[in-house]
BADO-396341 format. One line per field, with one value per residue: y, z, x of N, C-alpha, C in turn; residue number from 1. Coordinates in Angstrom, 1 decimal, padded with zeros to 4 digits. Atoms other than C-alpha are relative to their C-alpha. Layout:
<recs>
n.yy <- c(Y/...)
n.zz <- c(Z/...)
n.xx <- c(X/...)
ca.yy <- c(Y/...)
ca.zz <- c(Z/...)
ca.xx <- c(X/...)
c.yy <- c(Y/...)
c.zz <- c(Z/...)
c.xx <- c(X/...)
k <- c(NUM/...)
</recs>
This chain:
<recs>
n.yy <- c(000.2/000.0/001.3/000.4/000.2/001.3/001.1/000.2/000.5/001.4/000.8/000.3/000.8/001.4/-000.1/-000.4/001.1/001.1/-000.5/-000.2/001.3/000.6/-000.7/000.5/001.3/-000.2/-000.5/001.1/001.1/001.2/000.9/000.3/000.1/-000.4/-001.4/-000.5/-000.4/-001.2/-001.1/-000.3/-000.7/-001.3/-000.7/-000.2/000.6/-001.0/-000.9/000.4/-000.1/001.0/001.1/000.1/-001.2/000.1/001.0/-000.6/-001.0/000.8/000.5/-001.1/-000.3/001.0/-000.4/-001.2/000.5/000.7/-001.1/-000.6/000.9/000.1/-001.2/000.2/001.0/-000.6/-001.0/000.6/001.2/001.1/000.5/000.8/-000.5/000.0/001.4/000.4/-000.8/000.5/001.2/-000.3/-000.5/001.1/000.8/-000.7/000.0/001.4/000.3/-000.8/000.2/001.4/000.9/-000.8/000.6/-001.0/000.3/-000.6/-001.4/-000.3/000.2/-001.1/-001.3/000.1/-000.1/-001.4/-000.8/000.4/-000.6/-001.4/-000.2/000.4/-001.1/-001.2/000.3/-000.1/-001.4/-000.6/000.4/-000.6/-001.4/-000.1/000.4/-000.9/000.8/-000.2/-001.4/-000.5/-001.3/-000.7/-000.4/-000.9/-001.1/-000.6/-001.3/-000.1/-001.2/000.2/001.4/000.5/001.1/000.1/001.0/-000.5/000.9/-000.5/000.1/001.0/-000.6/-001.3/-000.2/-001.1/-000.8/-000.8/000.5/-000.9/000.7/-000.4/-000.4/-001.2/-000.8/000.0/000.6/001.0/000.2/001.1/-000.2/000.1/001.4/000.7/-000.5/-000.5/-000.1/001.3/000.6/-000.7/000.0/001.0/001.3/000.9/-000.8/-000.2/001.2/000.3/000.5/001.4/000.9/000.1/-001.0/-001.0/-001.0/-000.3/-000.7)
n.zz <- c(001.3/000.9/000.6/001.2/-000.4/-000.7/001.0/000.7/-000.9/-000.3/001.2/000.2/-001.2/000.3/000.7/-001.0/-001.0/000.7/000.3/-001.3/-000.5/000.9/-000.4/-001.3/000.2/000.6/-001.1/-001.0/000.8/-000.8/-000.1/001.3/000.8/001.4/000.1/-000.4/001.1/000.7/-000.9/-000.1/001.2/000.0/-001.1/-001.1/-001.2/-000.6/-000.9/-001.4/-000.7/-001.0/000.6/-000.5/000.5/001.4/000.2/-000.5/001.0/001.1/-000.3/000.0/001.4/000.5/-000.5/000.7/001.4/-000.2/-000.2/001.4/000.9/-000.5/000.5/001.5/000.2/-000.3/001.1/001.3/000.0/000.5/-001.2/000.3/-000.5/-001.4/-000.4/000.2/-000.9/-001.4/-000.2/000.0/-001.3/-001.0/000.2/-000.6/-001.4/-000.4/000.1/-001.0/-001.4/-000.3/000.5/001.0/001.3/001.0/001.2/-000.3/000.1/001.5/000.5/-000.6/000.7/001.4/000.1/-000.2/001.2/001.1/-000.3/000.2/001.5/000.4/-000.4/000.9/001.3/-000.1/-000.1/001.3/000.8/-000.5/000.4/001.4/000.2/-000.7/-000.6/-001.4/-000.4/-000.5/000.5/-000.9/-001.3/-000.8/-000.5/-001.3/-000.2/-001.3/-000.7/-000.6/-000.1/001.0/000.8/001.4/000.9/001.3/000.9/000.2/001.4/000.1/000.8/-000.5/-001.5/-000.4/-001.0/-000.8/-000.2/-000.8/-000.8/000.4/-001.3/-000.6/001.0/-000.2/001.1/-000.6/000.8/-000.6/-001.1/000.4/000.2/000.8/001.3/000.3/-001.2/-000.4/-000.9/-001.3/-000.7/000.5/-000.7/000.9/000.7/001.5/000.7/000.1/-001.3/-000.2/000.9/-000.5/000.7/-000.9/-000.1/001.3/001.0)
n.xx <- c(-000.5/001.0/000.4/-000.9/-001.3/000.1/000.2/-001.3/-001.0/000.3/-000.2/-001.4/-000.5/-000.4/-001.3/-001.0/-000.2/-000.7/-001.3/-000.7/-000.3/-001.1/-001.2/-000.4/-000.5/-001.4/-000.8/-000.1/-000.5/-000.4/001.1/000.5/-001.2/000.2/-000.1/-001.3/-000.8/000.5/-000.2/-001.4/-000.4/000.6/-000.5/001.0/-000.5/-000.9/000.8/-000.2/001.3/000.2/000.7/001.4/000.8/000.3/001.1/001.2/000.5/000.5/001.3/000.8/000.3/000.9/001.3/000.4/000.4/001.3/000.9/000.3/000.7/001.4/000.6/000.2/001.1/001.3/000.2/000.1/000.9/-000.8/-000.6/-001.1/-001.2/000.0/-000.2/-001.4/-000.8/000.3/-000.7/-001.4/-000.3/000.0/-001.2/-001.1/000.1/-000.2/-001.4/-000.7/000.4/000.2/-001.1/-000.7/-000.4/-000.4/000.9/001.3/-000.2/-000.1/001.4/000.9/-000.3/000.4/001.5/000.4/-000.3/000.9/001.3/000.0/000.0/001.3/000.9/-000.3/000.6/001.4/000.3/-000.2/001.1/001.2/-000.1/000.2/001.4/000.9/001.1/000.3/000.0/001.3/000.1/000.9/-000.7/000.8/-000.8/000.5/-000.5/-000.5/000.6/001.4/000.3/000.9/-000.6/000.6/-000.6/-000.4/-000.7/-001.4/-000.5/-001.1/-001.0/-000.4/000.2/000.9/-000.7/000.9/001.3/000.9/001.0/001.4/000.7/-000.5/-000.7/-001.4/-000.8/-001.0/-001.2/-000.7/-000.9/-001.4/-000.4/001.0/000.1/001.3/001.0/000.5/-000.9/000.0/001.3/000.9/000.0/-000.8/-001.0/000.2/-000.4/-001.5/-000.5/000.5/-000.8/-001.3/-000.8/-000.5/001.1/000.7/-000.8)
ca.yy <- c(079.5/079.9/077.0/077.2/077.4/074.5/072.4/073.0/072.2/069.0/067.8/067.8/065.8/062.3/063.4/065.2/062.2/059.7/061.7/062.6/058.9/057.9/060.6/059.5/055.9/057.0/058.7/055.4/053.3/050.9/049.5/049.5/048.3/048.8/052.5/052.7/052.7/055.4/057.5/057.2/058.3/061.3/062.2/061.9/059.7/062.6/064.5/062.4/062.2/060.2/056.7/056.6/060.1/059.3/056.1/058.1/060.9/058.2/056.8/060.3/061.0/057.7/058.9/062.3/060.4/058.3/061.5/063.0/059.9/059.8/063.4/062.6/059.5/061.5/064.2/062.0/059.1/056.7/054.5/052.4/054.7/054.9/051.1/050.6/053.5/052.2/048.7/050.1/052.1/049.1/047.1/049.8/050.0/046.2/046.1/048.8/047.7/043.9/042.2/044.2/043.3/045.5/043.8/044.9/048.4/048.5/047.1/049.7/052.6/051.4/051.0/054.5/056.0/054.0/055.1/058.7/058.5/056.7/059.4/062.1/060.4/060.2/063.9/064.9/062.8/064.3/067.8/067.1/065.4/068.0/065.1/065.4/069.2/070.7/073.9/074.9/076.8/078.6/082.0/083.3/087.0/087.8/091.1/090.0/086.2/085.9/082.7/082.4/079.4/080.4/078.6/079.0/079.8/077.2/079.6/082.6/083.7/085.8/088.5/090.6/089.5/091.7/090.4/090.5/091.1/093.9/095.1/094.5/093.9/090.8/090.5/087.4/087.1/087.3/084.1/083.1/083.4/084.2/084.9/081.2/080.1/082.7/082.6/079.7/076.2/074.7/076.1/077.2/074.5/075.0/074.5/071.4/070.0/070.6/073.6/076.4/079.0/080.4/081.6)
ca.zz <- c(207.3/204.2/202.5/199.3/201.1/203.4/200.5/198.6/201.7/202.6/199.0/199.2/202.5/200.9/198.6/201.5/203.8/201.2/200.1/203.7/204.7/201.8/202.7/206.3/205.2/203.2/206.4/208.4/206.3/209.2/209.3/205.6/203.7/200.2/200.9/202.4/199.1/197.6/200.8/201.0/197.4/197.9/201.2/203.4/205.9/206.5/208.3/211.4/212.3/215.4/214.2/216.6/215.7/212.0/212.4/214.5/211.9/209.2/210.9/211.4/207.7/207.0/209.2/207.4/204.0/205.3/206.5/203.0/201.3/203.6/202.7/199.0/199.3/200.8/198.1/195.1/196.2/195.2/198.0/196.2/197.1/200.7/201.1/199.6/201.7/204.9/204.3/203.5/206.7/208.7/207.2/208.3/211.8/212.1/211.0/213.5/216.5/216.2/214.1/212.2/208.6/206.1/203.3/205.0/205.3/201.6/200.8/203.1/201.6/198.1/198.8/200.2/197.1/194.7/196.6/196.4/192.6/192.1/194.1/192.0/188.8/190.0/191.0/187.6/185.9/188.0/187.2/183.5/183.7/186.0/187.4/190.7/190.8/192.9/191.3/194.1/197.1/199.9/200.6/204.2/204.6/207.5/208.2/208.6/208.4/205.4/203.4/199.6/197.3/194.2/191.1/190.8/187.4/186.1/183.9/186.1/189.8/191.5/193.3/194.5/195.8/197.0/199.8/198.7/202.4/203.7/200.5/201.8/199.1/200.0/198.8/199.2/202.4/202.3/200.8/199.1/195.4/195.4/197.6/197.4/199.0/201.7/202.5/200.6/201.9/198.9/197.5/193.8/191.1/190.5/194.2/194.3/191.4/193.3/191.2/192.9/192.3/189.7/186.5)
ca.xx <- c(030.5/028.4/026.5/028.6/031.9/030.9/029.8/033.1/035.1/033.3/033.4/037.2/037.4/037.6/040.5/042.3/041.9/043.1/046.1/047.0/046.8/049.1/051.6/051.7/052.2/055.3/056.5/056.3/058.7/059.8/056.3/055.7/058.8/057.2/057.0/060.4/062.2/060.0/060.1/063.8/064.2/061.9/063.4/060.3/062.2/064.6/061.8/062.4/058.7/057.7/056.5/053.5/052.4/052.6/050.4/047.9/047.7/047.3/044.3/042.9/043.2/041.4/038.5/038.4/038.2/035.3/033.5/033.9/032.7/029.6/028.8/029.2/027.0/024.2/024.6/025.1/022.9/025.7/026.9/029.6/032.5/031.4/031.1/034.6/036.1/034.4/035.8/039.2/039.2/038.1/041.0/043.4/042.1/042.0/045.6/046.7/044.7/044.1/046.7/049.3/049.9/051.7/049.6/046.4/047.7/048.5/045.0/043.3/045.2/044.6/040.9/040.7/042.4/040.2/037.1/038.1/038.8/035.5/033.7/035.5/034.3/030.8/030.8/032.1/029.4/026.7/028.0/027.9/024.5/022.9/020.8/019.1/019.2/016.4/015.1/012.6/014.0/012.1/013.7/013.2/013.5/015.8/014.0/010.4/010.6/008.4/008.9/008.3/009.0/010.9/012.2/016.0/017.5/019.9/021.9/022.4/022.8/020.2/022.1/019.2/015.8/012.9/010.8/007.1/006.1/008.3/010.0/013.5/016.2/018.2/021.8/024.1/026.0/029.8/031.2/027.9/027.3/023.6/020.5/019.5/022.7/022.3/018.6/017.1/016.2/018.2/021.5/021.6/022.0/025.8/026.5/024.2/026.3/029.5/030.7/032.6/029.8/027.5/029.2)
c.yy <- c(-000.1/-001.4/-000.4/-000.3/-001.4/-001.2/-000.3/-000.7/-001.5/-000.9/-000.4/-001.0/-001.4/000.0/000.4/-001.1/-001.1/000.3/000.1/-001.4/-000.6/000.7/-000.4/-001.4/000.0/000.5/-001.0/-001.2/-001.3/-001.0/-000.5/000.0/000.4/001.5/000.5/000.4/001.3/001.2/000.4/000.8/001.5/000.9/000.2/-000.6/001.0/001.0/-000.4/000.0/-001.2/-001.1/-000.1/001.1/-000.2/-001.0/000.6/000.9/-000.8/-000.4/001.2/000.5/-001.0/000.3/001.2/-000.5/-000.7/001.1/000.6/-000.9/-000.2/001.2/-000.1/-001.0/000.6/001.1/-000.6/-001.2/-001.2/-000.5/-001.0/000.5/-000.1/-001.4/-000.4/000.8/-000.5/-001.4/000.2/000.6/-001.0/-000.9/000.7/000.0/-001.4/-000.3/000.7/-000.4/-001.5/-000.9/000.7/-000.8/001.1/-000.2/000.6/001.5/000.5/-000.1/001.1/001.3/000.0/000.1/001.4/000.9/-000.4/000.6/001.5/000.3/-000.4/001.1/001.2/-000.2/000.2/001.5/000.7/-000.4/000.7/001.5/000.2/-000.4/001.1/-000.8/000.2/001.4/000.4/001.5/000.9/000.3/001.0/001.1/000.6/001.4/000.2/001.2/-000.3/-001.5/-000.6/-001.1/-000.1/-001.1/000.6/-001.1/000.6/-000.1/-000.9/000.6/001.3/000.0/001.1/000.8/000.9/-000.7/001.0/-000.8/000.6/000.5/001.4/000.9/000.1/-000.6/-000.9/-000.1/-001.3/000.4/-000.2/-001.5/-000.8/000.6/000.6/000.0/-001.4/-000.7/000.6/-000.2/-001.1/-001.3/-001.0/000.9/000.0/-001.3/-000.2/-000.5/-001.4/-001.0/-000.1/001.0/001.0/001.1/000.2/000.7/000.9)
c.zz <- c(-001.0/-000.6/-001.1/000.4/000.8/-000.9/-000.7/000.9/000.3/-001.2/-000.2/001.1/-000.4/-000.7/001.0/000.9/-000.7/-000.3/001.3/000.6/-000.7/000.4/001.3/-000.1/-000.5/001.1/001.1/-000.7/000.8/000.1/-001.4/-001.0/-001.5/-000.2/000.4/-001.1/-000.6/001.0/000.2/-001.2/-000.1/001.1/001.2/001.3/000.7/000.9/001.4/000.8/001.0/-000.6/000.5/-000.4/-001.4/-000.2/000.5/-001.0/-001.2/000.2/000.0/-001.4/-000.6/000.5/-000.8/-001.4/000.1/000.2/-001.3/-000.9/000.5/-000.5/-001.5/-000.3/000.2/-001.1/-001.3/-000.1/-000.6/001.1/-000.2/000.6/001.6/000.6/-000.1/001.0/001.4/000.2/000.0/001.4/001.1/-000.1/000.7/001.5/000.6/000.1/001.1/001.4/000.4/-000.4/-001.2/-001.2/-001.0/-001.3/000.2/000.0/-001.4/-000.6/000.5/-000.7/-001.5/-000.2/000.2/-001.3/-001.1/000.3/-000.3/-001.5/-000.5/000.3/-000.9/-001.4/000.0/000.1/-001.3/-001.0/000.3/-000.5/-001.5/-000.4/000.5/000.6/001.5/000.6/000.4/-000.4/000.9/001.3/000.7/000.6/001.2/000.1/001.4/000.8/000.6/000.2/-001.0/-000.9/-001.4/-000.8/-001.3/-000.8/-000.3/-001.5/-000.1/-000.8/000.5/001.5/000.2/001.2/000.9/000.0/000.8/000.7/-000.4/001.2/000.5/-001.0/000.1/-001.2/000.6/-001.0/000.6/001.2/-000.5/-000.2/-000.8/-001.4/-000.4/001.2/000.4/000.9/001.4/000.8/-000.5/000.8/-000.8/-000.7/-001.5/-000.7/-000.2/001.3/000.3/-000.8/000.4/-000.7/001.1/000.3/-001.3/-000.9/-000.8)
c.xx <- c(-001.2/-000.3/001.0/001.4/000.1/-000.1/001.3/001.0/-000.2/000.2/001.4/000.5/000.5/001.4/001.1/000.4/000.8/001.5/000.8/000.4/001.2/001.3/000.5/000.5/001.4/000.9/000.2/000.7/000.4/-001.1/-000.5/001.2/-000.2/000.2/001.4/001.0/-000.4/000.2/001.4/000.5/-000.5/000.5/-001.0/000.6/001.0/-000.7/000.2/-001.3/-000.1/-000.9/-001.5/-000.9/-000.4/-001.2/-001.3/-000.6/-000.5/-001.4/-001.0/-000.4/-001.0/-001.5/-000.6/-000.5/-001.4/-001.1/-000.4/-000.8/-001.5/-000.8/-000.3/-001.1/-001.3/-000.4/-000.2/-001.0/000.7/000.9/001.2/001.3/000.1/000.2/001.5/000.9/-000.2/000.7/001.5/000.5/-000.1/001.2/001.2/-000.1/000.2/001.5/000.8/-000.3/-000.2/001.2/000.7/000.4/000.2/-000.9/-001.4/000.0/000.0/-001.4/-000.9/000.3/-000.4/-001.5/-000.5/000.2/-001.0/-001.4/-000.1/000.0/-001.4/-001.0/000.2/-000.7/-001.5/-000.5/000.1/-001.2/-001.3/000.0/-000.3/-001.5/-001.0/-001.2/-000.2/000.1/-001.4/-000.1/-000.9/000.8/-000.9/000.9/-000.7/000.6/000.5/-000.5/-001.3/-000.3/-000.9/000.7/-000.8/000.8/000.3/000.7/001.4/000.3/001.2/001.2/000.5/-000.2/-001.0/000.7/-000.8/-001.4/-000.8/-001.1/-001.4/-000.8/000.4/000.7/001.5/000.7/001.1/001.2/000.7/000.9/001.4/000.4/-001.0/-000.1/-001.3/-000.9/-000.5/000.9/000.0/-001.3/-001.0/000.1/000.9/001.0/-000.3/000.5/001.5/000.6/-000.5/000.8/001.5/001.0/000.4/-001.1/-000.6/001.0/-000.8)
k <- c(1/2/3/4/5/6/7/8/9/10/11/12/13/14/15/16/17/18/19/20/21/22/23/24/25/26/27/28/29/30/31/32/33/34/35/36/37/38/39/40/41/42/43/44/45/46/47/48/49/50/51/52/53/54/55/56/57/58/59/60/61/62/63/64/65/66/67/68/69/70/71/72/73/74/75/76/77/78/79/80/81/82/83/84/85/86/87/88/89/90/91/92/93/94/95/96/97/98/99/100/101/102/103/104/105/106/107/108/109/110/111/112/113/114/115/116/117/118/119/120/121/122/123/124/125/126/127/128/129/130/131/132/133/134/135/136/137/138/139/140/141/142/143/144/145/146/147/148/149/150/151/152/153/154/155/156/157/158/159/160/161/162/163/164/165/166/167/168/169/170/171/172/173/174/175/176/177/178/179/180/181/182/183/184/185/186/187/188/189/190/191/192/193/194/195/196/197/198/199)
</recs>
């Protein structure tokens, strides 16, 4: 998988995990009476899902959310959402495996959702600020292995790059937006800021 596609996918994990956990909680109304009314009105209870499976999948989504928050913390250098999400996941697991409490489940799910929203707002702020973007990337030629440090443009993609050693013309791999995302040590600035690709 290309660097840009992987970056985009992992950047969505915390949101996918939080929303997935919330949907699974609505699908387990006998354990969570507060959600029973809403789930009944929406018709989720009519799905007839196995209660144990639903609770297992809910926990799996919580783990996915924490993985996404961990990746975001390492990329954004902001650890608040990860700490909140980690505590929320701990509360969920404690409730399911040590002492069940619907209140703890509600708190855990709420904490995961708040952590994901917080993470999203931090990502948007970073995209608008452009802070922490690395402009130097070492391109490695796949033909001869020559390495050269280049400065990446911030306002355009570099679609072609000529190796100074062997003269090979490098083009982005399928799924990548530029040669830096395909052959560089650091992806291009828009990818670093969480954007879909260069525009």
